[in-house]
C-alpha positions, 0 to 999 in steps of 0.5 A: 187712987186708980182714977188719979193715976189713970188721968195722969196717964191720959194727960201724959199721953195726950201731951206726948201725942200733941208734941209729936203732932207739933214736931211732924207738923213743923217739918211739913211747914218748912218750904221745900224750895228756898231758891229764889223765895226771897225774890220780890214777885209782882202783885196785880189787883183789878179794883173798879174805879167805883169801888175806890171812889166808894172807899175814898168817900167812906175814908173821907167821912171818918167821924174824928174823936176829941182831940187827945188830953195828954201830950204823950203817946199814952192815948194812941197816935195823935189826932193830927198825925192820923188825920194827915194819914187819912187825908192822904189815903182819901185824896192822893193815895193811888 
Protein backbone atom coordinates (compact mmCIF):
# COMPACT_ATOMS: atom_id res chain seq x y z
CA UNK A 1 0.00 0.00 0.00
CA UNK A 2 2.85 2.37 0.68
CA UNK A 3 3.90 2.21 -2.97
CA UNK A 4 0.38 3.06 -4.11
CA UNK A 5 0.31 6.16 -1.87
CA UNK A 6 3.78 7.19 -3.03
CA UNK A 7 2.74 6.83 -6.67
CA UNK A 8 -0.36 8.95 -6.13
CA UNK A 9 1.63 11.61 -4.31
CA UNK A 10 4.26 11.64 -7.07
CA UNK A 11 1.57 11.88 -9.71
CA UNK A 12 -0.16 14.78 -7.97
CA UNK A 13 3.20 16.56 -7.60
CA UNK A 14 3.91 16.14 -11.31
CA UNK A 15 0.45 17.45 -12.23
CA UNK A 16 0.78 20.44 -9.91
CA UNK A 17 4.24 21.24 -11.27
CA UNK A 18 2.99 20.97 -14.85
CA UNK A 19 0.07 23.27 -14.09
CA UNK A 20 2.41 25.88 -12.59
CA UNK A 21 4.69 25.70 -15.62
CA UNK A 22 1.73 26.18 -17.97
CA UNK A 23 0.45 29.14 -15.98
CA UNK A 24 3.90 30.74 -15.95
CA UNK A 25 4.45 30.05 -19.67
CA UNK A 26 1.19 31.74 -20.64
CA UNK A 27 2.36 34.92 -19.00
CA UNK A 28 5.57 34.89 -21.01
CA UNK A 29 3.75 34.04 -24.25
CA UNK A 30 1.52 37.10 -24.10
CA UNK A 31 2.64 39.98 -26.21
CA UNK A 32 3.92 42.84 -24.07
CA UNK A 33 3.60 45.65 -26.61
CA UNK A 34 0.17 45.51 -28.23
CA UNK A 35 0.32 49.01 -29.73
CA UNK A 36 0.16 48.60 -33.51
CA UNK A 37 0.33 44.81 -33.32
CA UNK A 38 -2.68 44.47 -35.63
CA UNK A 39 -1.21 46.72 -38.29
CA UNK A 40 -0.43 45.11 -41.63
CA UNK A 41 3.30 45.00 -42.21
CA UNK A 42 4.81 44.51 -45.66
CA UNK A 43 6.58 41.25 -46.38
CA UNK A 44 9.19 41.00 -49.11
CA UNK A 45 10.74 37.84 -50.51
CA UNK A 46 13.18 37.28 -53.31
CA UNK A 47 12.79 34.08 -55.34
CA UNK A 48 14.77 33.36 -58.48
CA UNK A 49 12.94 33.03 -61.78
CA UNK A 50 14.50 29.59 -62.13
CA UNK A 51 12.88 28.43 -58.87
CA UNK A 52 9.50 29.84 -59.95
CA UNK A 53 9.74 28.11 -63.33
CA UNK A 54 10.65 24.83 -61.65
CA UNK A 55 7.72 25.13 -59.26
CA UNK A 56 5.30 25.92 -62.10
CA UNK A 57 6.59 22.91 -64.07
CA UNK A 58 6.03 20.63 -61.07
CA UNK A 59 2.55 22.05 -60.45
CA UNK A 60 1.62 21.59 -64.12
CA UNK A 61 2.94 18.00 -64.02
CA UNK A 62 0.43 17.00 -61.32
CA UNK A 63 -0.86 13.45 -61.72
CA UNK A 64 -4.62 13.55 -61.20
CA UNK A 65 -6.75 10.84 -59.64
CA UNK A 66 -9.85 9.48 -61.32
CA UNK A 67 -12.91 11.69 -61.15
CA UNK A 68 -14.95 11.34 -57.96
CA UNK A 69 -17.76 8.81 -57.99
CA UNK A 70 -20.24 10.79 -55.90
CA UNK A 71 -21.91 14.17 -56.36
CA UNK A 72 -21.36 15.46 -52.81
CA UNK A 73 -18.20 16.58 -50.96
CA UNK A 74 -17.68 13.24 -49.17
CA UNK A 75 -14.62 12.46 -51.33
CA UNK A 76 -13.12 15.90 -50.84
CA UNK A 77 -12.80 18.83 -53.20
CA UNK A 78 -14.24 18.27 -56.66
CA UNK A 79 -11.58 17.33 -59.20
CA UNK A 80 -12.62 20.07 -61.64
CA UNK A 81 -12.42 22.70 -58.89
CA UNK A 82 -8.91 21.74 -57.78
CA UNK A 83 -7.74 21.41 -61.38
CA UNK A 84 -8.88 24.99 -62.03
CA UNK A 85 -6.97 26.20 -58.99
CA UNK A 86 -3.82 24.31 -59.98
CA UNK A 87 -4.06 25.64 -63.53
CA UNK A 88 -4.18 29.15 -62.06
CA UNK A 89 -1.15 28.43 -59.86
CA UNK A 90 0.76 26.96 -62.78
CA UNK A 91 0.05 29.70 -65.32
CA UNK A 92 -1.40 32.95 -64.03
CA UNK A 93 -0.46 33.33 -60.35
CA UNK A 94 2.16 35.99 -59.65
